[in-house]
Every structure is written in structure tokens, then in C-alpha cells.
N, C-alpha and C positions, 0 to 999 in steps of 0.2 A: 461613256460619261453618264452618270446617273441622271435620270430624267429631271430631278429637282435642280440640277446644276446646269442644264442645257440652256443655251442662250436662245431665246425666242424673239428674235428681232427681224422685222421685215426690212431688209437692206435695200430693196428696190426703191422705196420712197426716198431714203437718204441719198442714194446714188443719183437722184434726179434733181436735187436741190442745191442751191448755193447758200452758203452761210456767211453773212457779212458781220465783221467785227470792227472795232475801232482802228485796228492796224492792218488787217488782212481780210481777204475774201477767199473762202474755200469754195471751190466749184467742182462739179463732176469732172474727173480726169478725162482727157481726150488726147488723141494723137497730136492735136495741135499744140499741146503743151511742150512737146519735145524740143522745139527750137529754143524756147525760153529756158528749159531745164538743162540743156546740154552744157552751156558754159559753167553751170554750177556743179553738176554731177560729174564733170570730167576730172575733177580733183580726186586722184586715186586714194588720198588719205581718208576720204569719206567712206570708202568701201573696205578698208583694210581689216576690219574686225567683223565684217558681215559675210554671209554665205553666198551672196550674189554680188555682181559687179556690173553696173549699168553706166560705166564711164565713157563709153564710145557711142556714136550714133546708132550703130547696129544693135549693141546690147541694150541701149535705152529704148529703142523701138520694140525690141522683144519684151523688155520688162513692162512697158506700157501695154502692149498687146496681151500679155499674160494677165495683167491687172484688169483689163477690160473684159477678158474672157471670164475671169472669176466674178466680175460684176454681173455679166450676162447669166452666169450660172447661179446667181443669188448668194454667193459665198463671200463677197467682199463689196465694199462701197468705197472705191478709190477716189480720192479727192486731190486736187491740185491747189496750191496757194498762189495768190497774186497779191 
């Protein structure tokens, strides 16, 4: 990627903050979100056009663990909505 197009964003500060809106709160994703997410993401139709499937407890745990690893590496800022 040309240097002028590179995204120069410090994701570490974003991944530590909660963002509060009128209808929802975005907060740093954690493994504790899994219990609340599982009933929603277990619907297989959500994943039918995606390259991943986190519709089971095991696959959701792996998905969250991967997102947290990316956060720790500074390449993502995963957020959960409440």
C-alpha cells in the first residue's frame, strides 16, 4: 500500500474506550460477551455469505479469542454492542 494511503490510527486507545449513543453502547469486546452473543449468532443465516461461522459456543469463543489477539497485536479494535 502506498504510504500516502496507509491508515495511521492508534487502535490501542479505541480498544480501551466505551462509546455511548442514544440507543446503544459500544464497549471493548471481551470473552464475557460470549454468553450474550451466542443466542444471536447461533442463527446460521447470519453466516451464510461470510467466510467464517461463529454460530456455536466453540466457534464463537475462537472468534472472540482471535479478535482479542488482533487487538493485542494492534491490528484491530473489536467492540461489542449492548
